[in-house]
Legacy VTK file of the C-alpha trace (Angstrom):
# vtk DataFile Version 3.0
C-alpha trace
ASCII
DATASET POLYDATA
POINTS 780 float
-96.080 64.555 -7.743
-93.564 67.467 -8.024
-90.022 67.104 -9.067
-88.915 67.666 -5.437
-91.062 64.899 -4.329
-89.812 62.584 -7.015
-86.257 63.497 -5.906
-86.791 62.971 -2.153
-88.960 59.998 -2.306
-88.224 58.347 -5.635
-86.234 55.653 -4.085
-88.660 55.125 -1.115
-90.966 52.379 -1.503
-94.694 53.088 -1.169
-95.350 50.681 1.766
-92.765 52.044 4.146
-92.853 50.113 7.546
-93.318 52.628 10.526
-90.149 52.976 12.716
-92.130 51.796 15.734
-92.871 48.529 14.071
-89.350 47.888 13.261
-87.915 49.022 16.667
-90.698 48.723 19.379
-88.162 49.949 21.927
-88.175 53.379 20.369
-91.815 53.751 21.045
-91.507 52.433 24.542
-88.583 54.874 25.345
-90.606 57.707 23.998
-93.605 56.871 26.228
-91.318 56.573 29.128
-89.700 59.962 28.311
-93.050 61.597 27.913
-94.246 60.083 31.234
-90.997 61.205 33.090
-91.493 64.671 31.594
-95.191 64.924 32.570
-94.243 63.756 36.091
-91.484 66.370 36.365
-93.716 69.155 35.033
-96.477 68.183 37.388
-94.141 68.233 40.408
-92.533 71.667 39.312
-95.664 73.581 38.351
-97.990 72.423 40.935
-97.512 75.769 42.637
-98.481 79.038 41.066
-95.349 81.008 41.888
-93.390 78.473 39.670
-95.176 79.435 36.499
-93.403 82.703 36.667
-90.074 80.740 35.932
-91.459 78.853 33.021
-89.396 80.765 30.482
-86.206 79.893 32.455
-87.120 76.097 32.619
-88.078 76.278 28.848
-84.623 77.888 27.964
-82.779 75.473 30.164
-84.280 72.387 28.492
-83.764 73.690 24.964
-80.104 74.098 25.772
-79.908 70.664 27.057
-81.794 69.177 23.983
-79.438 71.084 21.688
-76.310 69.601 23.507
-77.601 66.021 23.162
-78.334 66.613 19.466
-74.865 67.803 18.900
-73.289 64.771 20.747
-75.572 62.402 18.870
-74.418 63.864 15.503
-70.868 63.727 16.384
-71.086 60.114 17.481
-73.074 59.043 14.331
-70.432 60.739 12.176
-67.656 58.894 13.765
-69.487 55.483 13.235
-70.097 56.264 9.697
-66.343 57.039 9.098
-65.542 53.816 10.624
-67.988 51.862 8.480
-66.522 53.503 5.339
-63.065 52.443 6.330
-64.103 48.901 6.885
-65.879 48.737 3.613
-62.521 49.886 1.876
-60.597 47.110 3.592
-63.182 44.553 2.489
-62.818 45.588 -1.060
-59.025 45.295 -0.986
-59.205 41.930 0.722
-61.689 40.626 -2.075
-59.097 41.743 -4.708
-56.269 39.995 -3.054
-58.217 36.707 -2.728
-58.964 36.745 -6.483
-55.303 36.992 -7.109
-54.531 33.952 -4.710
-57.269 31.834 -6.272
-55.781 32.313 -9.726
-52.372 31.286 -8.462
-53.657 28.203 -6.918
-55.509 27.145 -10.099
-52.262 27.691 -12.106
-50.169 25.533 -9.584
-52.720 22.674 -9.642
-52.570 22.562 -13.431
-48.738 22.447 -13.275
-48.766 19.517 -10.735
-51.107 17.523 -12.745
-48.738 17.829 -15.636
-45.802 16.595 -13.425
-47.568 13.321 -12.224
-46.495 11.326 -15.021
-42.720 12.216 -14.379
-43.075 11.163 -10.773
-44.362 7.704 -11.692
-41.255 7.043 -13.865
-38.924 7.612 -10.611
-40.732 4.647 -8.526
-38.620 2.114 -10.203
-35.418 4.213 -9.430
-36.414 4.376 -5.721
-36.744 0.623 -5.410
-33.351 0.180 -7.062
-31.841 2.632 -4.567
-33.343 0.824 -1.564
-32.019 -2.625 -2.874
-28.646 -0.947 -3.344
-28.515 0.281 0.224
-29.464 -3.030 1.735
-26.819 -4.957 -0.399
-24.281 -2.347 0.570
-25.041 -2.829 4.307
-24.873 -6.650 3.826
-21.559 -6.488 1.985
-20.103 -4.149 4.732
-21.259 -6.376 7.504
-20.245 -9.792 5.932
-16.982 -9.985 7.920
-18.854 -9.430 11.134
-21.637 -11.705 10.309
-18.979 -14.498 9.532
-17.191 -14.006 12.791
-20.471 -13.916 15.009
-20.433 -17.790 15.701
-16.640 -17.852 16.489
-16.955 -14.924 18.851
-20.031 -16.399 20.694
-18.089 -19.559 21.248
-14.984 -17.795 22.380
-17.139 -15.606 24.676
-18.848 -18.760 26.121
-15.322 -20.150 26.802
-14.380 -16.917 28.690
-17.317 -17.111 30.746
-17.015 -20.667 31.568
-13.392 -20.016 32.854
-14.718 -16.762 34.763
-12.713 -14.351 32.823
-15.578 -12.105 33.238
-14.082 -8.743 32.038
-12.833 -10.208 28.767
-16.132 -11.997 28.137
-18.065 -8.847 28.853
-15.818 -6.992 26.442
-16.758 -9.570 23.639
-20.316 -9.416 24.409
-20.409 -5.754 24.123
-18.989 -5.996 20.672
-21.580 -8.465 19.618
-24.439 -6.443 21.000
-22.951 -3.457 19.205
-22.868 -5.318 15.930
-26.404 -6.528 16.357
-27.648 -2.918 17.218
-25.909 -1.485 14.116
-27.266 -4.291 11.715
-30.892 -3.511 13.089
-30.294 0.246 12.730
-28.944 -0.097 9.226
-31.936 -2.378 8.090
-34.239 0.160 9.765
-32.644 3.016 7.868
-32.568 1.083 4.588
-36.359 0.144 4.875
-37.152 3.760 5.535
-39.690 2.614 8.073
-40.078 0.144 11.035
-38.551 -3.315 10.420
-40.839 -6.119 9.171
-41.401 -9.013 11.662
-39.462 -11.233 9.252
-36.359 -9.119 9.373
-36.541 -8.830 13.114
-36.869 -12.598 13.433
-34.001 -13.198 11.175
-31.652 -10.919 13.157
-32.799 -12.398 16.378
-32.182 -15.948 15.167
-28.712 -15.202 13.807
-27.794 -13.378 17.205
-29.542 -15.956 19.301
-26.320 -16.809 21.050
-25.919 -13.332 22.264
-28.860 -13.549 24.488
-27.894 -16.834 25.845
-24.307 -15.199 26.591
-26.060 -12.477 28.382
-27.874 -15.025 30.693
-24.744 -17.070 31.230
-22.661 -14.072 32.102
-25.432 -12.781 34.514
-25.575 -16.243 36.158
-21.725 -16.122 36.747
-21.998 -12.557 38.014
-24.711 -13.338 40.564
-22.805 -16.470 41.674
-19.788 -14.353 42.430
-21.819 -11.644 44.156
-23.593 -14.232 46.327
-20.415 -15.682 47.557
-18.651 -12.423 47.872
-18.405 -12.828 51.643
-16.283 -15.904 51.124
-14.329 -14.459 48.099
-13.355 -11.355 50.055
-11.361 -13.415 52.552
-9.649 -15.430 49.796
-9.522 -13.778 46.460
-11.685 -10.525 45.858
-10.654 -10.200 42.251
-13.761 -11.967 40.755
-15.982 -9.713 42.943
-14.170 -6.472 41.742
-14.683 -7.697 38.102
-18.353 -8.303 38.723
-18.866 -4.832 40.073
-17.019 -3.336 37.176
-19.248 -5.234 34.716
-22.322 -4.125 36.738
-21.107 -0.481 36.435
-20.389 -0.722 32.760
-23.944 -2.103 32.218
-25.329 0.830 34.220
-23.515 3.334 32.254
-24.638 1.670 28.877
-28.260 1.750 30.109
-28.110 5.359 31.068
-26.423 6.390 27.789
-28.817 4.548 25.646
-31.840 5.847 27.532
-30.461 9.400 27.146
-29.645 9.130 23.528
-32.692 7.267 22.202
-35.299 8.092 24.865
-34.434 11.709 25.551
-33.516 13.083 22.144
-36.426 14.442 20.159
-36.897 13.029 16.698
-34.700 10.101 17.551
-36.631 6.962 16.434
-33.890 4.568 16.809
-35.184 1.725 19.224
-33.439 0.361 22.144
-31.430 -2.759 21.709
-33.072 -6.066 22.944
-32.982 -6.636 26.719
-32.189 -3.066 27.526
-32.266 -1.577 30.084
-30.804 -4.456 32.202
-30.582 -2.748 35.574
-27.881 -4.885 36.760
-27.162 -2.727 39.794
-30.642 -3.212 41.281
-30.070 -7.077 40.635
-26.727 -6.719 42.422
-28.325 -5.667 45.646
-31.350 -8.052 45.201
-28.732 -10.998 44.867
-26.952 -9.576 47.927
-30.251 -9.655 49.993
-30.938 -13.265 48.668
-27.430 -14.328 49.927
-28.165 -12.940 53.329
-31.496 -14.631 53.407
-29.971 -18.040 52.487
-28.600 -18.235 55.987
-31.977 -18.460 57.473
-33.749 -20.705 54.672
-32.068 -23.783 55.926
-33.109 -23.424 59.513
-35.883 -25.839 60.330
-38.204 -26.249 63.392
-36.397 -29.360 64.691
-32.905 -27.780 64.656
-33.990 -25.121 66.984
-36.017 -26.995 69.643
-35.168 -26.204 73.260
-31.780 -25.107 74.034
-30.911 -25.242 70.302
-32.863 -22.020 69.767
-30.636 -19.985 71.926
-27.604 -21.634 70.185
-28.967 -20.950 66.889
-29.659 -17.076 67.896
-26.048 -16.998 69.290
-24.759 -18.477 65.968
-26.760 -15.932 63.992
-25.152 -13.089 66.107
-21.620 -14.167 65.516
-22.296 -14.972 61.873
-23.913 -11.423 61.102
-21.059 -9.612 63.076
-18.452 -11.480 61.154
-20.047 -10.775 57.893
-20.494 -7.054 58.886
-16.659 -7.007 59.698
-15.900 -8.469 56.307
-18.204 -6.094 54.482
-16.761 -2.984 56.297
-13.155 -3.837 56.141
-12.950 -5.770 52.698
-15.984 -5.466 50.511
-16.653 -1.708 51.183
-13.114 -0.990 49.377
-14.230 -3.104 46.372
-17.232 -1.002 45.317
-17.923 2.536 44.459
-18.636 4.818 47.564
-22.148 5.392 46.337
-23.024 1.688 46.838
-23.088 2.206 50.736
-22.515 -1.557 50.938
-22.423 -1.862 54.765
-25.827 -0.080 54.881
-27.277 -2.364 52.177
-26.116 -5.561 54.139
-27.373 -4.091 57.387
-30.748 -3.458 55.543
-30.826 -6.936 54.120
-29.876 -8.534 57.451
-32.436 -6.680 59.342
-35.283 -7.572 56.735
-34.246 -11.316 56.735
-34.112 -11.334 60.587
-37.597 -9.947 60.738
-39.051 -12.436 58.467
-36.974 -15.199 60.293
-38.080 -14.257 63.601
-41.728 -13.927 62.736
-41.476 -17.391 61.333
-39.877 -18.479 64.746
-42.492 -16.629 66.783
-45.265 -18.588 65.040
-43.892 -21.982 66.184
-45.178 -23.589 69.452
-42.458 -22.478 71.720
-41.862 -23.120 75.326
-41.187 -20.635 77.863
-37.489 -20.966 77.677
-37.442 -20.549 73.862
-39.511 -17.452 74.113
-37.339 -15.972 76.765
-34.320 -16.698 74.250
-36.063 -14.826 71.438
-37.218 -11.803 73.644
-33.779 -11.530 75.142
-32.290 -11.562 71.746
-34.545 -9.138 70.210
-34.710 -6.560 73.091
-31.219 -6.688 74.404
-28.652 -8.550 72.536
-29.664 -7.185 69.041
-29.171 -3.555 69.991
-26.264 -4.160 72.318
-22.768 -2.818 71.779
-21.873 -6.490 70.973
-24.138 -6.385 67.851
-25.975 -3.469 66.145
-25.180 -1.060 69.027
-21.337 -1.299 68.035
-19.918 2.215 68.023
-18.915 1.742 64.210
-22.387 0.640 63.273
-24.627 3.140 65.258
-24.418 5.969 62.717
-25.266 3.571 59.873
-28.069 2.139 61.648
-29.564 5.569 62.370
-29.350 6.391 58.534
-31.233 3.336 57.667
-34.291 3.878 59.970
-34.865 0.042 59.948
-37.444 -0.010 62.778
-37.974 -2.678 65.422
-37.108 -6.455 64.657
-40.547 -7.495 65.953
-43.482 -5.098 66.009
-45.093 -3.935 69.284
-47.988 -6.212 68.635
-45.742 -9.164 67.949
-43.690 -8.411 71.210
-47.112 -8.344 73.158
-48.118 -11.670 71.592
-44.664 -13.166 72.456
-44.946 -11.922 76.028
-48.439 -13.286 76.426
-47.312 -16.635 74.959
-44.336 -16.563 77.500
-46.641 -15.780 80.445
-49.266 -18.438 79.446
-46.318 -21.037 78.975
-44.988 -20.105 82.459
-48.457 -20.226 83.951
-48.864 -23.713 82.613
-45.560 -24.794 84.113
-46.339 -22.907 87.554
-49.830 -24.644 87.666
-48.183 -28.047 87.186
-45.448 -27.321 89.777
-47.919 -25.981 92.343
-50.214 -29.044 91.834
-47.355 -31.373 92.465
-46.207 -29.422 95.502
-49.607 -29.523 96.939
-49.918 -33.447 96.393
-46.480 -33.614 98.153
-47.818 -31.470 100.975
-50.829 -33.708 101.250
-48.627 -36.764 101.446
-46.595 -35.250 104.129
-49.680 -34.789 106.221
-49.922 -38.464 106.352
-46.262 -39.092 107.662
-45.758 -40.811 110.973
-43.376 -38.087 112.271
-43.476 -34.308 113.240
-43.117 -31.843 110.427
-39.666 -30.196 109.892
-38.685 -27.104 111.846
-36.640 -24.150 110.597
-33.770 -22.572 112.173
-36.159 -20.670 114.573
-37.930 -23.799 115.648
-41.235 -23.132 113.757
-42.999 -25.822 112.006
-42.914 -25.820 108.228
-42.941 -28.048 105.157
-41.554 -27.835 101.692
-44.598 -26.244 100.257
-43.842 -22.494 100.873
-40.211 -22.769 99.864
-41.092 -24.373 96.580
-43.759 -21.846 95.794
-41.845 -18.886 96.866
-38.604 -19.843 94.944
-40.690 -20.732 91.868
-42.468 -17.453 91.785
-39.430 -15.239 92.690
-37.372 -17.047 90.116
-39.860 -16.382 87.438
-40.139 -12.802 88.437
-36.393 -12.433 88.331
-36.072 -14.085 84.807
-38.961 -11.895 83.441
-37.323 -8.788 84.782
-34.296 -9.676 82.469
-36.607 -8.904 79.620
-38.460 -5.988 81.130
-40.687 -4.514 83.845
-43.767 -5.064 81.900
-43.085 -8.736 81.481
-42.076 -8.974 85.092
-45.338 -7.395 85.981
-47.311 -9.810 84.060
-45.475 -12.672 85.379
-46.164 -11.541 88.996
-49.755 -11.011 88.211
-49.984 -14.499 86.781
-48.198 -15.935 89.774
-50.566 -14.096 92.166
-53.580 -15.662 90.330
-51.851 -19.049 90.570
-51.254 -18.554 94.213
-54.847 -17.487 94.935
-55.937 -20.731 93.031
-53.538 -22.855 94.961
-54.665 -21.346 98.304
-58.279 -22.115 97.556
-57.384 -25.731 96.910
-55.122 -25.705 99.937
-58.182 -24.655 102.012
-60.320 -27.265 100.514
-57.608 -29.832 101.273
-57.514 -28.651 104.949
-61.294 -29.119 105.146
-60.932 -32.531 103.934
-58.052 -33.200 106.282
-60.226 -32.088 109.211
-63.279 -34.371 107.958
-61.081 -37.301 107.834
-59.667 -36.782 111.316
-63.183 -36.373 112.736
-64.356 -39.644 111.260
-61.399 -41.624 112.947
-59.561 -39.393 115.533
-57.854 -42.613 116.955
-56.364 -43.476 113.575
-52.661 -43.695 113.787
-52.194 -41.889 110.420
-53.732 -38.814 112.354
-51.283 -38.889 115.110
-49.503 -35.757 114.099
-52.802 -34.093 112.727
-52.493 -30.995 114.955
-48.752 -30.559 114.163
-49.468 -30.442 110.440
-52.333 -28.050 110.889
-49.926 -25.760 112.845
-47.346 -26.145 110.006
-49.895 -25.205 107.522
-50.510 -22.071 109.485
-46.846 -21.290 109.400
-46.695 -22.090 105.721
-49.459 -19.633 105.114
-47.522 -16.679 106.965
-44.527 -17.444 105.004
-46.516 -17.435 101.675
-48.125 -14.098 102.890
-44.699 -12.506 103.299
-43.702 -13.807 99.712
-46.855 -12.437 98.278
-46.504 -8.912 99.763
-42.818 -9.132 98.479
-44.138 -9.886 95.055
-46.730 -7.247 95.049
-44.263 -4.625 96.107
-42.104 -5.532 93.058
-44.756 -4.623 90.655
-44.383 -1.124 89.192
-47.285 1.304 89.986
-48.238 1.912 86.409
-49.080 -1.890 85.907
-52.083 -1.493 88.048
-54.558 -0.544 85.332
-53.059 -2.738 82.564
-54.976 -5.811 83.372
-58.590 -6.146 82.334
-59.343 -9.125 84.566
-60.334 -8.722 88.259
-57.018 -8.319 90.110
-55.833 -11.345 92.118
-56.377 -11.377 95.796
-54.150 -14.109 97.320
-53.951 -12.170 100.553
-57.743 -12.848 101.037
-57.207 -16.383 100.018
-54.572 -16.752 102.639
-56.608 -15.120 105.173
-59.429 -17.844 104.638
-57.007 -20.616 104.560
-55.468 -19.377 107.877
-58.943 -18.879 109.429
-59.888 -22.513 108.407
-56.710 -23.863 109.922
-57.124 -22.150 113.113
-60.833 -23.163 113.382
-59.611 -26.749 112.979
-56.963 -26.316 115.533
-59.537 -25.013 117.958
-61.748 -27.927 116.957
-58.974 -30.394 117.867
-58.500 -28.542 121.269
-62.228 -28.844 121.891
-62.045 -32.581 120.982
-59.195 -33.313 123.357
-60.846 -31.242 126.164
-64.299 -33.004 125.592
-63.592 -36.122 127.780
-62.932 -34.043 130.727
-65.584 -31.357 130.435
-68.540 -33.426 131.718
-66.729 -33.730 134.899
-66.375 -29.936 135.511
-68.476 -28.121 138.031
-69.880 -31.106 139.630
-69.892 -32.230 143.280
-66.738 -34.565 142.724
-65.133 -31.700 141.182
-65.930 -29.496 144.192
-64.574 -32.005 146.467
-61.458 -33.125 144.796
-60.814 -30.409 142.096
-60.743 -32.998 139.205
-60.735 -32.761 136.217
-59.248 -29.232 136.135
-55.550 -30.338 136.254
-56.267 -32.742 133.194
-57.782 -29.895 131.287
-54.758 -27.702 132.139
-52.546 -30.530 130.870
-54.322 -30.733 127.585
-54.308 -26.969 127.357
-50.639 -26.715 128.116
-49.777 -29.280 125.717
-51.622 -27.410 122.998
-50.088 -24.171 123.910
-46.687 -25.668 123.777
-47.328 -26.765 120.224
-48.629 -23.280 119.353
-45.284 -21.864 120.114
-44.031 -23.665 116.936
-46.232 -21.418 114.931
-44.876 -18.093 113.607
-46.244 -14.942 114.857
-48.719 -13.351 114.710
-50.819 -16.431 114.406
-49.214 -17.957 117.596
-50.763 -15.268 119.645
-54.027 -15.621 117.806
-53.965 -19.290 118.606
-53.257 -18.728 122.215
-56.040 -16.119 122.497
-58.497 -18.465 120.898
-57.470 -21.157 123.159
-58.067 -18.948 126.114
-61.548 -17.930 124.804
-62.456 -21.444 124.108
-61.388 -22.707 127.634
-63.508 -19.827 129.366
-66.475 -20.180 127.111
-66.457 -24.127 127.795
-65.924 -23.598 131.550
-68.943 -21.001 131.445
-70.873 -23.475 129.429
-70.450 -26.116 131.899
-71.551 -23.670 134.713
-74.671 -22.966 132.724
-75.627 -26.598 132.686
-76.417 -26.356 136.493
-74.713 -29.623 137.406
-73.895 -28.102 140.877
-76.603 -26.184 142.768
-75.510 -24.815 146.095
-77.429 -25.856 149.123
-75.899 -23.545 151.782
-73.558 -20.473 152.171
-70.728 -22.904 152.773
-71.121 -24.652 149.407
-71.388 -21.221 147.583
-68.157 -20.270 149.285
-66.463 -23.444 148.454
-67.655 -23.185 144.755
-66.266 -19.728 144.373
-62.985 -20.814 145.847
-62.725 -23.723 143.510
-63.509 -21.471 140.530
-60.855 -18.962 141.649
-58.374 -21.916 142.028
-59.246 -23.070 138.526
-58.714 -19.388 137.311
-55.271 -19.317 138.895
-54.303 -22.738 137.228
-55.449 -21.116 133.935
-53.603 -18.033 134.374
-50.361 -20.033 135.145
-50.700 -21.818 131.926
-51.708 -18.774 129.880
-49.135 -16.371 131.378
-47.350 -16.382 127.975
-49.972 -13.868 126.778
-49.035 -11.253 129.291
-46.574 -8.740 128.200
-46.646 -9.673 124.537
-48.773 -6.698 123.539
-51.319 -8.882 121.858
-53.781 -9.669 124.868
-57.426 -8.796 124.070
-59.085 -5.692 125.375
-61.445 -7.868 127.335
-59.556 -10.688 129.105
-62.080 -13.788 129.238
-60.150 -15.104 132.287
-61.324 -12.087 134.259
-64.818 -13.404 133.978
-64.256 -16.369 136.198
-63.433 -14.250 139.392
-66.565 -12.190 138.558
-68.770 -15.050 138.306
-67.038 -16.531 141.581
-67.828 -13.186 143.452
-71.413 -13.345 142.289
-71.930 -16.769 143.682
-69.934 -16.065 146.862
-71.966 -12.920 147.700
-73.460 -13.343 151.166
-76.183 -10.819 151.048
-78.693 -11.587 148.215
-80.006 -7.881 148.416
-76.664 -6.850 146.862
-77.245 -8.929 143.839
-78.980 -6.194 142.071
-75.894 -4.140 142.134
-73.646 -7.055 141.339
-75.752 -7.848 138.286
-75.590 -4.180 137.235
-71.765 -4.244 137.304
-71.674 -7.706 135.544
-73.900 -6.292 132.748
-71.721 -3.207 132.493
-68.639 -5.484 131.864
-70.269 -8.082 129.635
-73.218 -6.367 127.945
-74.035 -9.467 125.959
-75.055 -11.384 129.177
-78.836 -12.298 128.853
-81.658 -12.826 131.311
-81.213 -16.435 130.816
-77.640 -16.484 131.982
-78.339 -14.469 135.060
-81.346 -16.719 135.956
-78.964 -19.731 135.832
-76.519 -17.949 138.021
-79.330 -17.233 140.409
-80.318 -20.770 140.455
-76.815 -22.090 141.068
-76.797 -19.835 144.172
-79.916 -21.579 145.476
-80.762 -18.681 147.970
-82.431 -16.188 145.843
-86.224 -15.480 146.518
-88.614 -14.813 143.816
-88.808 -11.067 144.530
-85.109 -10.469 144.304
-84.993 -12.695 141.069
-87.807 -10.468 139.539
-86.067 -7.294 140.706
-82.710 -8.408 139.322
-84.200 -9.588 136.025
-86.223 -6.426 135.692
-83.128 -4.276 136.240
-81.234 -6.303 133.571
-83.943 -5.793 131.176
-84.178 -2.029 131.818
-80.427 -1.463 131.714
-79.396 -3.724 128.736
-76.616 -1.589 127.107
-75.776 -1.899 123.363
-72.497 -3.712 122.536
-69.572 -1.205 122.210
-67.405 -1.238 119.109
-64.611 -3.757 119.243
-66.317 -5.695 121.906
-66.073 -9.596 121.377
-69.100 -11.172 122.776
-68.523 -14.190 125.154
-72.109 -15.100 126.477
-73.516 -15.094 122.969
-71.636 -18.327 122.365
-73.081 -19.912 125.407
-76.528 -21.415 124.981
-78.627 -21.970 128.210
-80.434 -25.345 128.334
-84.218 -24.925 128.649
-86.026 -25.139 131.867
-87.388 -28.515 133.074
-90.124 -27.261 135.518
-92.728 -29.804 135.949
-95.612 -27.540 136.997
-96.246 -23.822 137.251
-99.084 -21.830 138.711
-100.265 -18.964 136.434
-99.087 -15.823 138.475
-99.246 -12.233 137.429
-95.395 -12.446 136.974
-95.705 -15.301 134.760
-98.390 -13.732 132.941
LINES 1 781
780 0 1 2 3 4 5 6 7 8 9 10 11 12 13 14 15 16 17 18 19 20 21 22 23 24 25 26 27 28 29 30 31 32 33 34 35 36 37 38 39 40 41 42 43 44 45 46 47 48 49 50 51 52 53 54 55 56 57 58 59 60 61 62 63 64 65 66 67 68 69 70 71 72 73 74 75 76 77 78 79 80 81 82 83 84 85 86 87 88 89 90 91 92 93 94 95 96 97 98 99 100 101 102 103 104 105 106 107 108 109 110 111 112 113 114 115 116 117 118 119 120 121 122 123 124 125 126 127 128 129 130 131 132 133 134 135 136 137 138 139 140 141 142 143 144 145 146 147 148 149 150 151 152 153 154 155 156 157 158 159 160 161 162 163 164 165 166 167 168 169 170 171 172 173 174 175 176 177 178 179 180 181 182 183 184 185 186 187 188 189 190 191 192 193 194 195 196 197 198 199 200 201 202 203 204 205 206 207 208 209 210 211 212 213 214 215 216 217 218 219 220 221 222 223 224 225 226 227 228 229 230 231 232 233 234 235 236 237 238 239 240 241 242 243 244 245 246 247 248 249 250 251 252 253 254 255 256 257 258 259 260 261 262 263 264 265 266 267 268 269 270 271 272 273 274 275 276 277 278 279 280 281 282 283 284 285 286 287 288 289 290 291 292 293 294 295 296 297 298 299 300 301 302 303 304 305 306 307 308 309 310 311 312 313 314 315 316 317 318 319 320 321 322 323 324 325 326 327 328 329 330 331 332 333 334 335 336 337 338 339 340 341 342 343 344 345 346 347 348 349 350 351 352 353 354 355 356 357 358 359 360 361 362 363 364 365 366 367 368 369 370 371 372 373 374 375 376 377 378 379 380 381 382 383 384 385 386 387 388 389 390 391 392 393 394 395 396 397 398 399 400 401 402 403 404 405 406 407 408 409 410 411 412 413 414 415 416 417 418 419 420 421 422 423 424 425 426 427 428 429 430 431 432 433 434 435 436 437 438 439 440 441 442 443 444 445 446 447 448 449 450 451 452 453 454 455 456 457 458 459 460 461 462 463 464 465 466 467 468 469 470 471 472 473 474 475 476 477 478 479 480 481 482 483 484 485 486 487 488 489 490 491 492 493 494 495 496 497 498 499 500 501 502 503 504 505 506 507 508 509 510 511 512 513 514 515 516 517 518 519 520 521 522 523 524 525 526 527 528 529 530 531 532 533 534 535 536 537 538 539 540 541 542 543 544 545 546 547 548 549 550 551 552 553 554 555 556 557 558 559 560 561 562 563 564 565 566 567 568 569 570 571 572 573 574 575 576 577 578 579 580 581 582 583 584 585 586 587 588 589 590 591 592 593 594 595 596 597 598 599 600 601 602 603 604 605 606 607 608 609 610 611 612 613 614 615 616 617 618 619 620 621 622 623 624 625 626 627 628 629 630 631 632 633 634 635 636 637 638 639 640 641 642 643 644 645 646 647 648 649 650 651 652 653 654 655 656 657 658 659 660 661 662 663 664 665 666 667 668 669 670 671 672 673 674 675 676 677 678 679 680 681 682 683 684 685 686 687 688 689 690 691 692 693 694 695 696 697 698 699 700 701 702 703 704 705 706 707 708 709 710 711 712 713 714 715 716 717 718 719 720 721 722 723 724 725 726 727 728 729 730 731 732 733 734 735 736 737 738 739 740 741 742 743 744 745 746 747 748 749 750 751 752 753 754 755 756 757 758 759 760 761 762 763 764 765 766 767 768 769 770 771 772 773 774 775 776 777 778 779
């Protein structure tokens, strides 16, 4: 090995590790660079003409490589300079650390040498602490000796209600107690021991009792502030001044000992007292004391309205005292009027919630609702001009919540419903008893029959609606709705009573108790008309927005009224038929054809009934007259269909027709009241009798086909059986004419027009009683 080799490689170990093994990234980077160069070269020199520019490419790449080497050398040089500067700083720091280490070792040796001297000072420290405690005890001896006497003196001042002087003494005692505790705390150098705290608390135990006694007197004065304000407000003013002193002390102590950093002095016992908050709490309790003594028994019935009225006057008198007297005895920031309003409102809210939970009757619930919704916010109470602004500031809300008001209104409606149901039941029982009286029903000023039932029902429902409207439209609507439900129930029971009344009369028509049966039926119809007008009036009073407020099926008393009226009218017609029945068998017989009897008797019965129908209120009066007319004609035609009289000759047919026309004239004279009233039916049933008379009187049987055609056109409900009976009564119709007439009727049977009331449908033709019949083609 040469000298140069030794110089260059003497420090190099023989087993030098290749760079690629230490930094494999270098080999990978070199491979990537070679691959990129080959790729570039293959792309550039793929064409022969680019080989001519090889020298240019080589020169450019050489310049680029030289530039990169220059930048690398410059960067490495700057890094080496930074590393050198850092090494120099590390050497300086190591030298400084060595100096500091030597200084710490030296101070540690000196501290160990002074430990013995410190131990000799412990005894001196104990003596100093004892000396300070003795000094504090000697300096506080005069105060300690006077504590007992001051406690007794303060107790005497409290008992005599010299509150300001008593509070001044109490503040001195508390100040002494606080000073002693602090001196003991400072002398001890740390927190007081439990023994020391117990000793001081025991010695000053009378101070805590004085605080309680003074507070008791203060709150007694505050609770009786309203009475004192009218007589001697001085104790109340003293109480307010003491409360403000205590608030100032609480605030000062909290700021001094709680807000100052590094101040470890504890708060005195019982602080903060927060007597201002207690002041308003006692004021609220004093207000609520007016409501605690109220019991359920003292407010039953009319007593509740009197109690609420007394509350109104008492609260307004107290508010006047607060505004005009007590407000001047307290600082402005107390807002005493607002505080009293708030306390009164809260107490009233709780009191009325208690009252609402009782089992109240309708009158009591009305008193509560009226007081809450109208009196409380009226100018006579909280709506007073001098209180409106204060009420708006407080934002107190309603006395009773919306849910509570809804519950009260529902209770009111249910209570009224119970009362209405009982009264309606009683009224119906009285009505049923009236039906058994042995005298005519009463008449009104227009001469119409009536009983007390509609008057009682109408007045009751209208009065309930009027009273409910005093609370509000919503309650009025609920009350009317309830009344309509009860009206519907009453009318259903009324209809059932009418049915029983009719059954009882049919069982024994000659019973003297039923002497005025028809009269009371007519009175019942008039009653229904009055109730209908009352019902429509109540429905008109309901507001339109109440239609969808009720989940139940809406009441339909008008339908119940219509059913009751229909039943009563049917019973009236049954009574007319019953009275006509004895004379109907003699109608359209040979004695009738000769003598005309019993038509006059039928007319007398009909006239008597029609006269009674005039005692019924329209429009049912016209309806009864029309029904009587229909009934008379139907029974007359039914008697004709019985074939009691079959004509033997043309003279008999003429006589039968004339007698039928005479009967028609008599009926028309009785029923003339229907003419000109605008309520006559479109098809007058009396017009049927002359048509039938003309049919029977017709001389030429060949014209019967034309006559039947006209008859069927006027009365499309006439059947072949009816025409066949009419042909039988004539007695002169051959078989061929009969067949032609019946065939024509069968072919030209028109449908019933709209609004047409059938008359022949109600008349059944008795079955034929032929003994023997040969089977002919026609019969087949």
